[in-house]
MARLUM-504101 format. One record per residue: x, y negated, z of N, C-alpha, C in turn; residue number from 1. Coordinates in steps of 0.001 Angstrom, whole numbers, padded with zeros to 6 digits. Layout:
// MARLUM-504101
VOZA     n.X     n.Y     n.Z    ca.X    ca.Y    ca.Z     c.X     c.Y     c.Z   k
VOZA       X       Y       Z       X       Y       Z       X       Y       Z NUM
...
***
This chain:
// MARLUM-504101
VOZA     n.X     n.Y     n.Z    ca.X    ca.Y    ca.Z     c.X     c.Y     c.Z   k
VOZA  010897  015603 -010503  010240  016897 -010461  009531  017114 -009122   1
VOZA  010188  016673 -008046  009565  016806 -006724  008256  016049 -006678   2
VOZA  008251  014840 -007230  007034  014035 -007254  005931  014737 -008037   3
VOZA  006288  015339 -009171  005295  016040 -009991  004693  017225 -009235   4
VOZA  005530  017998 -008548  005033  019147 -007793  004186  018693 -006609   5
VOZA  004585  017610 -005950  003793  017097 -004830  002411  016667 -005298   6
VOZA  002354  016033 -006478  001062  015613 -007019  000204  016828 -007380   7
VOZA  000850  017868 -007909  000111  019081 -008262 -000493  019737 -007027   8
VOZA  000204  019615 -005882 -000263  020234 -004649 -001361  019425 -003969   9
VOZA -001560  018183 -004420 -002604  017348 -003833 -003975  017919 -004183  10
VOZA -004924  017907 -003232 -006253  018460 -003502 -007009  017686 -004567  11
VOZA -006618  016443 -004817 -007323  015645 -005821 -006756  015865 -007220  12
VOZA -005738  016742 -007344 -005165  017019 -008663 -006065  017925 -009487  13
VOZA -006923  018692 -008794 -007790  019624 -009497 -007135  020958 -009800  14
VOZA -005891  021150 -009339 -005172  022408 -009583 -005236  023303 -008349  15
VOZA -005363  024589 -008563 -005373  025563 -007469 -003979  026170 -007339  16
VOZA -003239  025752 -006312 -001891  026271 -006101 -001965  027546 -005261  17
VOZA -001063  028506 -005511 -001086  029776 -004757 -000883  029539 -003259  18
VOZA -001484  030354 -002393 -001285  030222 -000939  000191  030350 -000581  19
VOZA  000657  029504  000306  002044  029558  000744  003036  029011 -000260  20
VOZA  002530  028358 -001317  003424  027824 -002350  004320  026728 -001775  21
VOZA  005585  026727 -002166  006514  025668 -001770  007179  025092 -003006  22
VOZA  007556  023867 -002927  008190  023171 -004043  009598  023730 -004281  23
VOZA  009888  024299 -005461  011209  024893 -005703  012336  023868 -005772  24
VOZA  011992  022585 -005901  013018  021550 -006000  013311  020889 -004647  25
VOZA  012619  021344 -003598  012668  020645 -002315  014080  020521 -001748  26
VOZA  014908  021548 -001869  016246  021526 -001270  017355  021175 -002257  27
VOZA  016989  020746 -003462  017985  020469 -004478  018768  019193 -004187  28
VOZA  018157  018250 -003479  018785  016958 -003218  020170  017102 -002598  29
VOZA  020303  018009 -001638  021575  018174 -000942  022656  018824 -001768  30
VOZA  022304  019373 -002933  023267  020079 -003774  023831  019201 -004886  31
VOZA  023187  018068 -005170  023634  017196 -006258  024137  015890 -005666  32
VOZA  025441  015644 -005778  026086  014524 -005085  025470  013185 -005427  33
VOZA  025286  012908 -006732  024795  011575 -007097  023377  011336 -006605  34
VOZA  022559  012406 -006527  021203  012255 -006003  021234  012033 -004495  35
VOZA  022150  012713 -003810  022261  012594 -002358  022673  011189 -001952  36
VOZA  023541  010578 -002753  024064  009248 -002428  023200  008117 -002970  37
VOZA  022254  008448 -003841  021438  007411 -004473  020336  006947 -003523  38
VOZA  020236  005644 -003359  019199  005082 -002497  018286  004195 -003347  39
VOZA  017114  004699 -003764  016222  003892 -004599  015548  002795 -003789  40
VOZA  015803  001568 -004133  015185  000474 -003378  014595 -000583 -004301  41
VOZA  014296 -000199 -005539  013820 -001178 -006506  012485 -001788 -006109  42
VOZA  011703 -001083 -005294  010409 -001601 -004875  010482 -002325 -003526  43
VOZA  011630 -002233 -002850  011746 -002804 -001504  011626 -004324 -001555  44
VOZA  010766 -004858 -000733  010559 -006309 -000689  010393 -006756  000756  45
VOZA  010863 -007949  001026  010622 -008588  002316  010405 -010066  002040  46
VOZA  009135 -010442  001955  008808 -011807  001572  008811 -012737  002780  47
VOZA  009254 -013974  002536  009186 -015000  003561  007792 -015600  003632  48
VOZA  007590 -016509  004578  006255 -017089  004793  005720 -017786  003550  49
VOZA  006589 -018541  002851  006134 -019267  001667  005727 -018304  000556  50
VOZA  006459 -017215  000423  006112 -016221 -000598  004778 -015552 -000272  51
VOZA  004575 -015194  000997  003299 -014592  001391  002141 -015551  001122  52
VOZA  002324 -016826  001473  001265 -017817  001246  000966 -017955 -000242  53
VOZA  002017 -017921 -001068  001838 -018032 -002514  001082 -016823 -003064  54
VOZA  001403 -015645 -002556  000725 -014424 -003001 -000741 -014441 -002580  55
VOZA -001011 -014894 -001364 -002402 -015011 -000909 -003183 -015989 -001793  56
VOZA -002534 -017101 -002156 -003183 -018084 -003032 -003418 -017482 -004419  57
VOZA -002441 -016697 -004908 -002599 -016026 -006197 -003723 -015020 -006174  58
VOZA -003884 -014337 -005052 -004970 -013366 -004902 -006316 -014084 -004885  59
VOZA -006403 -015194 -004153 -007648 -015975 -004113 -008021 -016481 -005507  60
VOZA -007012 -016945 -006262 -007262 -017434 -007622 -007735 -016303 -008532  61
VOZA -007216 -015099 -008308 -007637 -013939 -009098 -009074 -013550 -008776  62
VOZA -009446 -013627 -007493 -010841 -013372 -007109 -011774 -014377 -007785  63
VOZA -011349 -015636 -007816 -012165 -016677 -008454 -012340 -016372 -009939  64
VOZA -011257 -015960 -010609 -011341 -015605 -012024 -012283 -014430 -012237  65
VOZA -012279 -013479 -011301 -013172 -012321 -011400 -014630 -012750 -011257  66
VOZA -014896 -013691 -010358 -016276 -014181 -010175 -016747 -014913 -011424  67
VOZA -015865 -015688 -012035 -016216 -016396 -013276 -016518 -015386 -014374  68
VOZA -015706 -014321 -014455 -015928 -013268 -015446 -017306 -012649 -015254  69
VOZA -017667 -012346 -013999 -018969 -011738 -013719 -020115 -012665 -014131  70
VOZA -019945 -013954 -013834 -021023 -014901 -014124 -021210 -015098 -015621  71
VOZA -020128 -014928 -016395 -020209 -015091 -017850 -020513 -013778 -018565  72
VOZA -020514 -012672 -017774 -020869 -011358 -018299 -019998 -010947 -019490  73
VOZA -018677 -011034 -019322 -017780 -010485 -020329 -016625 -009788 -019607  74
VOZA -015808 -009069 -020361 -014836 -008166 -019758 -013448 -008752 -019567  75
VOZA -013218 -009978 -019985 -011888 -010554 -019785 -011709 -010946 -018323  76
VOZA -010465 -010927 -017869 -010198 -011277 -016480 -010158 -010042 -015608  77
VOZA -009595 -010179 -014397 -009444 -009029 -013497 -010782 -008576 -012917  78
VOZA -010865 -007287 -012644 -012062 -006739 -012008 -011940 -006877 -010494  79
VOZA -013016 -007270 -009804 -012965 -007342 -008338 -012694 -005982 -007702  80
VOZA -013036 -004888 -008409 -012749 -003545 -007886 -011247 -003380 -007710  81
VOZA -010482 -003711 -008756 -009032 -003567 -008697 -008380 -004529 -007731  82
VOZA -008889 -005762 -007684 -008308 -006757 -006782 -008497 -006355 -005322  83
VOZA -009682 -005848 -004983 -009912 -005435 -003589 -009093 -004200 -003244  84
VOZA -008909 -003334 -004204 -008070 -002154 -003981 -006633 -002600 -003675  85
VOZA -006092 -003488 -004495 -004747 -004023 -004273 -004667 -004745 -002931  86
VOZA -005696 -005505 -002608 -005759 -006258 -001355 -005683 -005312 -000151  87
VOZA -006414 -004193 -000222 -006413 -003249  000896 -005076 -002518  001009  88
VOZA -004437 -002245 -000120 -003086 -001670 -000089 -002144 -002637  000633  89
VOZA -002262 -003915  000326 -001420 -004942  000941 -001638 -005032  002449  90
VOZA -002881 -004862  002895 -003223 -005032  004308 -002977 -003782  005152  91
VOZA -002693 -002652  004502 -002474 -001402  005241 -001097 -000797  005004  92
VOZA -000413 -001219  003938  000909 -000666  003642  000874  000787  003208  93
VOZA -000269  001251  002708 -000405  002656  002323  000214  002928  000964  94
VOZA  000383  004210  000652  000720  004595 -000713 -000477  004219 -001582  95
VOZA -000249  003612 -002744 -001376  003115 -003550 -002480  004137 -003796  96
VOZA -002124  005389 -004146 -003167  006357 -004478 -004009  006735 -003264  97
VOZA -003480  006549 -002054 -004280  006841 -000861 -005495  005927 -000786  98
VOZA -005344  004695 -001277 -006465  003754 -001299 -007251  003890 -002600  99
VOZA -006569  004065 -003709 -007262  004214 -004991 -008263  005371 -004950 100
VOZA -007889  006482 -004305 -008738  007688 -004270 -009645  007737 -003045 101
VOZA -009789  006618 -002346 -010561  006590 -001109 -012058  006809 -001364 102
VOZA -012663  007665 -000522 -014107  007888 -000565 -014747  007277  000682 103
VOZA -016012  006930  000576 -016708  006315  001709 -016821  007280  002885 104
VOZA -016904  008588  002612 -017030  009537  003721 -015714  009731  004480 105
VOZA -014638  009125  003990 -013359  009192  004694 -013145  007981  005602 106
VOZA -014073  007036  005581 -013955  005810  006381 -014829  005937  007625 107
VOZA -014198  005988  008797 -014926  006169  010050 -014836  004901  010908 108
VOZA -015976  004290  011290 -015940  003149  012212 -015370  003584  013560 109
VOZA -014637  002695  014188 -013982  003054  015449 -013881  001808  016316 110
VOZA -014216  001950  017584 -014106  000850  018545 -013014  001183  019556 111
VOZA -012200  000203  019877 -011128  000440  020843 -010910 -000806  021685 112
VOZA -010314 -000634  022864 -009996 -001756  023742 -008488 -001908  023836 113
VOZA -008032 -003148  023665 -006619 -003483  023807 -006524 -004641  024789 114
VOZA -005877 -004394  025917 -005735 -005411  026966 -007081 -006005  027357 115
VOZA -008096 -005147  027455 -009412 -005587  027909 -010307 -006162  026828 116
VOZA -009791 -006340  025607 -010574 -006886  024503 -010982 -005762  023562 117
VOZA -012261 -005736  023186 -012764 -004697  022288 -012540 -005096  020843 118
VOZA -011996 -004175  020068 -011738 -004412  018657 -012471 -003370  017823 119
VOZA -013051 -003839  016727 -013689 -002949  015765 -012700 -002693  014637 120
VOZA -012410 -001427  014362 -011521 -001058  013261 -012193  000070  012481 121
VOZA -011540  000502  011427 -011971  001695  010701 -010797  002654  010661 122
VOZA -011110  003928  010760 -010081  004963  010687 -010331  005779  009420 123
VOZA -009375  005722  008508 -009457  006513  007287 -008728  007831  007531 124
VOZA -009387  008924  007261 -008804  010243  007498 -008667  010975  006166 125
VOZA -007428  011295  005814 -007137  012064  004600 -006649  013445  005028 126
VOZA -007446  014462  004770 -007105  015810  005216 -005880  016364  004495 127
VOZA -005787  016109  003191 -004624  016547  002427 -003963  015312  001822 128
VOZA -002656  015251  001878 -001930  014053  001447 -000506  014436  001089 129
VOZA  000304  013446  000717  001649  013711  000202  002514  014499  001182 130
VOZA  002457  014161  002455  003334  014809  003436  002612  015875  004254 131
VOZA  001458  016327  003779  000685  017323  004524  001492  018589  004771 132
VOZA  002266  019005  003770  003044  020233  003907  004085  020161  005011 133
VOZA  004551  018941  005332  005567  018770  006373  004944  018527  007750 134
VOZA  003833  017794  007779  003238  017439  009073  002180  018448  009525 135
VOZA  001460  019045  008570  000398  019983  008912 -000800  019328  009566 136
VOZA -000903  018010  009477 -002038  017317  010091 -002571  016238  009155 137
VOZA -003784  015811  009439 -004428  014802  008600 -003688  013473  008685 138
VOZA -003773  012733  007632 -003184  011393  007575 -004215  010392  008055 139
VOZA -003840  009543  008996 -004735  008513  009516 -004265  007135  009042 140
VOZA -005188  006357  008527 -004905  004985  008112 -005841  004072  008892 141
VOZA -005279  003144  009626 -006086  002231  010441 -006325  000930  009672 142
VOZA -007584  000550  009574 -007963 -000683  008886 -008513 -001658  009922 143
VOZA -007868 -002781  010088 -008287 -003776  011085 -009158 -004861  010442 144
VOZA -009296 -005980  011103 -010291 -007009  010772 -010255 -007452  009309 145
VOZA -009082 -007827  008799 -009012 -008337  007429 -009355 -007245  006416 146
VOZA -008895 -006029  006680 -009215 -004917  005795 -010684 -004554  005833 147
VOZA -011296 -004638  007020 -012735 -004367  007140 -013540 -005342  006288 148
VOZA -013105 -006595  006246 -013792 -007608  005434 -013739 -007211  003950 149
VOZA -012584 -006707  003499 -012446 -006258  002115 -013411 -005103  001833 150
VOZA -013479 -004128  002750 -014373 -002981  002570 -015839 -003403  002557 151
VOZA -016207 -004329  003445 -017590 -004795  003506 -017984 -005519  002220 152
VOZA -017085 -006373  001725 -017360 -007098  000484 -017440 -006140 -000703 153
VOZA -016589 -005096 -000685 -016616 -004117 -001764 -017931 -003344 -001773 154
VOZA -018415 -002952 -000609 -019669 -002205 -000529 -020829 -003042 -001079 155
VOZA -020877 -004312 -000720 -021940 -005200 -001211 -021849 -005344 -002726 156
VOZA -020622 -005541 -003229 -020433 -005722 -004674 -020864 -004469 -005435 157
VOZA -020511 -003294 -004931 -020888 -002043 -005595 -022408 -001879 -005645 158
VOZA -023088 -002224 -004552 -024543 -002116 -004506 -025202 -003078 -005491 159
VOZA -024609 -004266 -005634 -025177 -005297 -006515 -024861 -005065 -007989 160
VOZA -023914 -004154 -008280 -023468 -003996 -009665 -023614 -002564 -010194 161
VOZA -024527 -001801 -009587 -024867 -000503 -010139 -023971  000655 -009750 162
VOZA -023170  000480 -008704 -022275  001555 -008269 -022706  002150 -006926 163
VOZA -023899  001862 -006476 -024316  002257 -005130 -024232  003763 -004893 164
VOZA -024426  004560 -005935 -024430  006016 -005780 -023024  006617 -005815 165
VOZA -022028  005818 -006120 -020668  006353 -006247 -020088  006707 -004879 166
VOZA -019466  007883 -004747 -018823  008239 -003479 -017474  007540 -003295 167
VOZA -016968  006919 -004371 -015642  006307 -004341 -015729  004852 -003920 168
VOZA -014812  004431 -003081 -014769  003023 -002670 -014337  002149 -003837 169
VOZA -013426  002679 -004662 -012929  001930 -005815 -013110  002771 -007083 170
VOZA -014364  002898 -007564 -014627  003714 -008751 -014028  003080 -010003 171
VOZA -013864  003897 -011036 -013361  003388 -012311 -014305  002303 -012821 172
VOZA -013800  001086 -013084 -014675  000011 -013581 -015397  000437 -014857 173
VOZA -016684  000202 -014916 -017464  000562 -016088 -017899  002006 -016112 174
VOZA -017468  002794 -015088 -017858  004197 -015034 -017217  005049 -016109 175
VOZA -016078  004602 -016683 -015421  005345 -017765 -014998  006727 -017284 176
VOZA -015323  007753 -018074 -014988  009129 -017706 -014056  009785 -018721 177
VOZA -013875  009127 -019891 -013032  009681 -020940 -011960  008665 -021333 178
VOZA -010706  009127 -021424 -009618  008261 -021868 -009676  008096 -023387 179
VOZA -008870  007185 -023906 -008833  006946 -025351 -008401  008190 -026116 180
VOZA -007545  009023 -025474 -007080  010233 -026155 -008063  011399 -026034 181
VOZA -009216  011148 -025414 -010239  012177 -025301 -010175  012996 -024031 182
VOZA -009120  012835 -023227 -008983  013585 -021975 -009823  012936 -020883 183
VOZA -010224  013713 -019860 -011060  013138 -018801 -010310  012117 -017956 184
VOZA -010946  011036 -017615 -010358  009999 -016764 -010709  010272 -015305 185
VOZA -009920  009741 -014413 -010227  009879 -012990 -011492  009081 -012667 186
VOZA -012307  009586 -011739 -013535  008860 -011393 -013264  007634 -010515 187
VOZA -012037  007523 -010012 -011657  006362 -009213 -010558  005591 -009935 188
VOZA -010255  004420 -009449 -009287  003535 -010083 -007933  004230 -010219 189
VOZA -007483  004426 -011455 -006270  005211 -011698 -004998  004428 -011424 190
VOZA -005020  003121 -011612 -003809  002323 -011452 -004198  000883 -011138 191
VOZA -003367  000209 -010377 -003647 -001195 -010053 -002505 -002114 -010472 192
VOZA -001587 -001606 -011307 -000444 -002432 -011705 -000883 -003681 -012471 193
VOZA -001946 -003565 -013268 -002425 -004730 -014014 -002977 -005804 -013080 194
VOZA -003503 -005383 -011939 -004039 -006350 -010979 -002900 -007050 -010234 195
VOZA -001821 -006306 -009973 -000636 -006935 -009391 -000072 -007970 -010359 196
VOZA -000082 -007637 -011638  000393 -008574 -012664 -000503 -009807 -012718 197
VOZA -001825 -009587 -012603 -002769 -010717 -012638 -002519 -011681 -011485 198
VOZA -002218 -011128 -010295 -001907 -011976 -009145 -000588 -012709 -009380 199
VOZA  000414 -012001 -009940  001714 -012622 -010234  001550 -013852 -011112 200
VOZA  000697 -013731 -012119  000503 -014822 -013076 -000138 -016045 -012440 201
VOZA -000779 -015852 -011303 -001438 -016965 -010629 -000639 -017483 -009429 202
VOZA  000573 -016933 -009248  001472 -017422 -008199  002336 -018561 -008753 203
VOZA  002652 -019529 -007924  003518 -020629 -008354  004985 -020200 -008381 204
VOZA  005360 -019329 -007450  006727 -018836 -007410  006917 -017750 -008469 205
VOZA  008154 -017528 -008851  008461 -016532 -009878  008503 -015154 -009236 206
VOZA  007334 -014538 -009069  007216 -013242 -008411  006662 -012218 -009391 207
VOZA  007470 -011242 -009745  007024 -010161 -010614  006527 -009032 -009714 208
VOZA  005265 -009087 -009327  004726 -008161 -008339  004437 -006801 -008941 209
VOZA  004927 -005760 -008271  004615 -004379 -008615  003782 -003803 -007461 210
VOZA  002942 -002840 -007771  002034 -002300 -006760  002770 -001854 -005501 211
VOZA  003870 -001129 -005665  004575 -000567 -004514  005298 -001629 -003690 212
VOZA  005497 -002839 -004272  006103 -003925 -003502  005297 -004217 -002245 213
VOZA  003971 -004089 -002341  003103 -004441 -001226  003289 -003479 -000056 214
VOZA  003596 -002225 -000342  003849 -001248  000726  005121 -001615  001495 215
VOZA  006191 -001868  000757  007454 -002234  001392  007334 -003553  002150 216
VOZA  006669 -004535  001520  006528 -005848  002155  005708 -005747  003442 217
VOZA  004664 -004900  003434  003872 -004682  004642  004756 -004142  005760 218
VOZA  005582 -003144  005444  006446 -002525  006448  007378 -003563  007066 219
VOZA  008000 -004372  006219  008928 -005374  006732  008222 -006489  007504 220
VOZA  007027 -006863  007039  006248 -007882  007757  005844 -007358  009133 221
VOZA  005430 -006082  009186  005031 -005484  010462  006208 -005426  011428 222
VOZA  007383 -005019  010951  008561 -004930  011815  009023 -006309  012267 223
VOZA  008922 -007312  011374  009263 -008687  011768  008312 -009192  012844 224
VOZA  007033 -008854  012690  006004 -009370  013607  006010 -008644  014951 225
VOZA  006213 -007327  014918  006107 -006519  016130  007439 -006279  016818 226
VOZA  008523 -006263  016038  009839 -005941  016600  010198 -004493  016343 227
VOZA  011490 -004205  016374  011961 -002862  016050  011533 -001812  017074 228
VOZA  011090 -002232  018253  010579 -001268  019229  009314 -000559  018711 229
VOZA  008687 -001160  017708  007470 -000588  017125  007763  000221  015873 230
VOZA  009029  000505  015612  009414  001205  014381  008659  002517  014198 231
VOZA  008589  003340  015254  007929  004643  015141  006447  004485  014822 232
VOZA  005820  003467  015420  004393  003225  015176  004174  002793  013734 233
VOZA  004995  001849  013264  004875  001371  011885  005104  002523  010913 234
VOZA  006120  003354  011179  006422  004491  010306  005228  005436  010197 235
VOZA  004595  005739  011337  003443  006645  011292  002245  005980  010633 236
VOZA  002066  004683  010852  000946  003974  010229  001005  004043  008709 237
VOZA  002214  004012  008139  002339  004024  006686  002559  005431  006133 238
VOZA  002535  006442  007015  002567  007823  006556  003932  008427  006365 239
VOZA  004974  007859  006996  006293  008465  006916  006422  009583  007945 240
VOZA  007041  010682  007553  007217  011808  008464  008103  011415  009632 241
VOZA  009142  010626  009367  009992  010112  010447  010477  008720  010089 242
VOZA  010934  007989  011088  011287  006582  010905  012557  006382  010089 243
VOZA  013372  007425  009919  014586  007278  009117  014236  006948  007664 244
VOZA  013107  007472  007181  012645  007137  005828  012312  005655  005737 245
VOZA  011654  005143  006768  011292  003729  006808  012536  002855  006721 246
VOZA  013549  003201  007494  014767  002400  007531  015578  002536  006254 247
VOZA  015644  003743  005707  016518  003977  004559  015987  003372  003268 248
VOZA  014699  003534  003028  014155  003157  001732  013347  001863  001714 249
VOZA  012854  001421  002883  011901  000319  002869  012344 -000915  003640 250
VOZA  013091 -000725  004721  013403 -001864  005584  014388 -002795  004900 251
VOZA  014030 -004054  004840  014899 -005076  004260  014573 -006399  004945 252
VOZA  015598 -007088  005406  015374 -008339  006125  015022 -009476  005179 253
VOZA  014187 -010388  005662  013844 -011577  004900  015059 -012480  004777 254
VOZA  015116 -013246  003688  016242 -014147  003469  016390 -015137  004615 255
VOZA  015277 -015691  005104  015387 -016679  006177  015910 -016046  007461 256
VOZA  015605 -014742  007672  016149 -014058  008846  017652 -013815  008683 257
VOZA  018079 -013490  007464  019503 -013297  007200  020279 -014594  007442 258
VOZA  019704 -015703  006964  020351 -017002  007162  020410 -017344  008645 259
VOZA  019285 -017107  009350  019247 -017378  010788  020298 -016551  011519 260
VOZA  020436 -015272  011134  021433 -014411  011770  022848 -014897  011530 261
VOZA  023117 -015331  010297  024452 -015828  009972  024756 -017114  010727 262
VOZA  023782 -018021  010818  023974 -019296  011519  024203 -019061  013008 263
VOZA  023422 -018161  013615  023580 -017887  015047  024924 -017223  015341 264
VOZA  025354 -016331  014432  026661 -015699  014616  027773 -016729  014484 265
VOZA  027635 -017621  013512  028616 -018694  013322  028682 -019587  014553 266
VOZA  027504 -019875  015138  027453 -020707  016343  028149 -020007  017509 267
VOZA  027953 -018672  017594  028614 -017910  018660  030130 -017955  018496 268
VOZA  030618 -017873  017249  032052 -018004  016992  032552 -019376  017448 269
VOZA  031778 -020411  017131  032179 -021776  017483  032280 -021948  018994 270
VOZA  031303 -021389  019724  031326 -021479  021184  032522 -020725  021752 271
VOZA  032844 -019577  021171  033995 -018794  021656  035296 -019544  021412 272
VOZA  035426 -020151  020242  036643 -020911  019932  036788 -022118  020865 273
VOZA  035659 -022786  021116  035681 -023994  021976  036051 -023665  023416 274
VOZA  035773 -022423  023845  036042 -022047  025243  037476 -021619  025451 275
VOZA  038248 -021445  024370  039639 -020997  024534  040530 -022130  025038 276
***
């Protein structure tokens, strides 16, 4: 219910909520024991190097299939729109809809210097978002070199395929505006789960990829790469109000790190025993 009300309060829902409206279910969690103790982690992932390499290879194979589809001018195979959307979610660790609903006017070029070296990035600014009611400030998403390449390729593809006038970075493929049931469709990509499935099918490892897996995996990859001293930065980059959310629901160690920790602890025991 909380998720439904949060979506209703989003400016992209098309609903006008009363001024000062608050979610009536917001404080219910602390009153229901099983909900308070429940820790949903079904989407939590922490992939090792081989898994990441396999997923990257699966993504490349999916892009190739999309190019073949375009050249043969038929609708089978994944759309490059969906694949690039999934790719950008993977490279930023954002909530999927933050990228799915992205508009070009929300992407701001930005230059910065780090240790004397100039870097070109993009800053995505979302004025209203899932945690807007708690933070009261715009959500910032930083897109670095690899993500910029995805955006640049997407812009070229849209211009070459009749989408140049669209304000959406990832418009609905084919420009569909009506669902099968007759209701209006979103003007941007509504879901990318089928694209995650397409990548899964092209991976050699047995990986059942879900869209939200990429958010969790990004968080864990960032913490592995940067160290826990960067926890607050990683938490803010992915839009968490505080780092406790990052640790509780998303942080999970890679198997190889768990093995390394166990081996090093075992070695420490051995050294202690030998010194007695």
